[in-house]
Kinemage of the C-alpha trace (Angstrom):
@kinemage 1
@onewidth
@group {chain A} dominant
@subgroup {mainchain}
@vectorlist {calphas} color= white
{ca unk a 1} P 9.479 -22.292 9.766
{ca unk a 2} L 10.658 -19.211 11.751
{ca unk a 3} L 8.249 -16.679 13.139
{ca unk a 4} L 9.331 -13.902 10.814
{ca unk a 5} L 8.660 -15.964 7.746
{ca unk a 6} L 5.365 -17.130 9.188
{ca unk a 7} L 4.271 -13.546 9.800
{ca unk a 8} L 5.181 -12.459 6.190
{ca unk a 9} L 3.268 -15.327 4.810
{ca unk a 10} L 0.171 -14.720 7.061
{ca unk a 11} L 0.201 -11.017 6.131
{ca unk a 12} L 0.504 -11.717 2.381
{ca unk a 13} L -2.365 -14.172 2.449
{ca unk a 14} L -4.613 -11.848 4.760
{ca unk a 15} L -3.969 -8.881 2.227
{ca unk a 16} L -4.612 -11.073 -0.698
{ca unk a 17} L -7.874 -12.279 0.767
{ca unk a 18} L -8.894 -8.664 1.513
{ca unk a 19} L -8.274 -7.638 -2.045
{ca unk a 20} L -10.258 -10.561 -3.478
{ca unk a 21} L -13.229 -9.748 -1.230
{ca unk a 22} L -13.088 -6.047 -2.202
{ca unk a 23} L -12.333 -5.175 1.586
{ca unk a 24} L -9.786 -2.620 2.835
{ca unk a 25} L -6.682 -3.826 4.772
{ca unk a 26} L -4.155 -2.243 7.117
{ca unk a 27} L -0.525 -2.941 7.347
{ca unk a 28} L 2.140 -1.494 9.668
{ca unk a 29} L 5.777 -0.628 9.029
{ca unk a 30} L 7.694 -3.238 7.085
{ca unk a 31} L 4.560 -5.363 6.345
{ca unk a 32} L 4.341 -3.186 3.196
{ca unk a 33} L 6.880 -5.590 1.774
{ca unk a 34} L 4.289 -8.414 1.952
{ca unk a 35} L 1.936 -6.978 -0.672
{ca unk a 36} L 0.891 -9.660 -3.301
{ca unk a 37} L 0.342 -6.882 -5.831
{ca unk a 38} L 2.161 -3.507 -6.372
{ca unk a 39} L 0.611 -0.634 -4.200
{ca unk a 40} L 1.604 2.859 -3.738
{ca unk a 41} L 0.565 6.031 -1.895
{ca unk a 42} L -0.299 9.283 -3.586
{ca unk a 43} L 2.980 10.755 -2.356
{ca unk a 44} L 5.048 8.058 -3.708
{ca unk a 45} L 3.295 8.200 -7.044
{ca unk a 46} L 3.675 11.972 -7.257
{ca unk a 47} L 7.386 11.573 -7.020
{ca unk a 48} L 7.292 9.291 -10.026
{ca unk a 49} L 5.180 11.962 -12.038
{ca unk a 50} L 1.968 9.976 -11.725
{ca unk a 51} L -1.520 11.190 -10.607
{ca unk a 52} L -4.615 9.251 -9.404
{ca unk a 53} L -7.161 8.255 -12.001
{ca unk a 54} L -10.706 9.510 -11.646
{ca unk a 55} L -12.794 7.111 -9.606
{ca unk a 56} L -9.801 5.178 -8.207
{ca unk a 57} L -10.473 3.722 -4.640
{ca unk a 58} L -8.207 3.187 -1.758
{ca unk a 59} L -7.508 -0.451 -1.077
{ca unk a 60} L -5.781 -0.058 2.293
{ca unk a 61} L -3.875 1.958 4.769
{ca unk a 62} L -0.277 1.850 5.992
{ca unk a 63} L 1.080 3.182 9.237
{ca unk a 64} L 4.827 3.514 9.883
{ca unk a 65} L 7.270 4.791 12.319
{ca unk a 66} L 8.958 8.181 11.387
{ca unk a 67} L 12.700 8.778 11.996
{ca unk a 68} L 11.650 11.750 14.189
{ca unk a 69} L 9.779 9.414 16.492
{ca unk a 70} L 6.201 9.972 15.451
{ca unk a 71} L 3.970 7.823 13.395
{ca unk a 72} L 3.054 8.326 9.808
{ca unk a 73} L 0.052 7.138 7.841
{ca unk a 74} L -0.780 6.649 4.180
{ca unk a 75} L -3.671 5.529 2.040
{ca unk a 76} L -2.686 2.735 -0.290
{ca unk a 77} L -3.856 2.422 -3.966
{ca unk a 78} L -3.102 -0.272 -6.681
{ca unk a 79} L -0.354 1.046 -8.928
{ca unk a 80} L -2.726 0.525 -11.743
{ca unk a 81} L -4.832 3.298 -10.210
{ca unk a 82} L -2.388 5.875 -11.367
{ca unk a 83} L -1.524 7.421 -14.782
{ca unk a 84} L 1.267 9.734 -15.941
{ca unk a 85} L 0.587 13.437 -15.257
{ca unk a 86} L -0.426 15.437 -18.219
{ca unk a 87} L 1.990 18.184 -19.234
{ca unk a 88} L 0.677 21.697 -18.487
């Protein structure tokens, strides 16, 4: 098994274990692709017309490299923690 595949599997297992134990996790850059369940940030959900449900809790954080050279960060929520935005 190559190192990249091994790292993906280890990340998936670590995140799944954190979710099962109710603990928060942290992933960096492309590790976001290793999620065992669908997760999203508030910003990504907003572009889909979704809002966070009342009482929803963050399950983890994600840090990533920006194209401008800086670092970005986002809170991750389960996709089931969002609902369609009510029309105004």
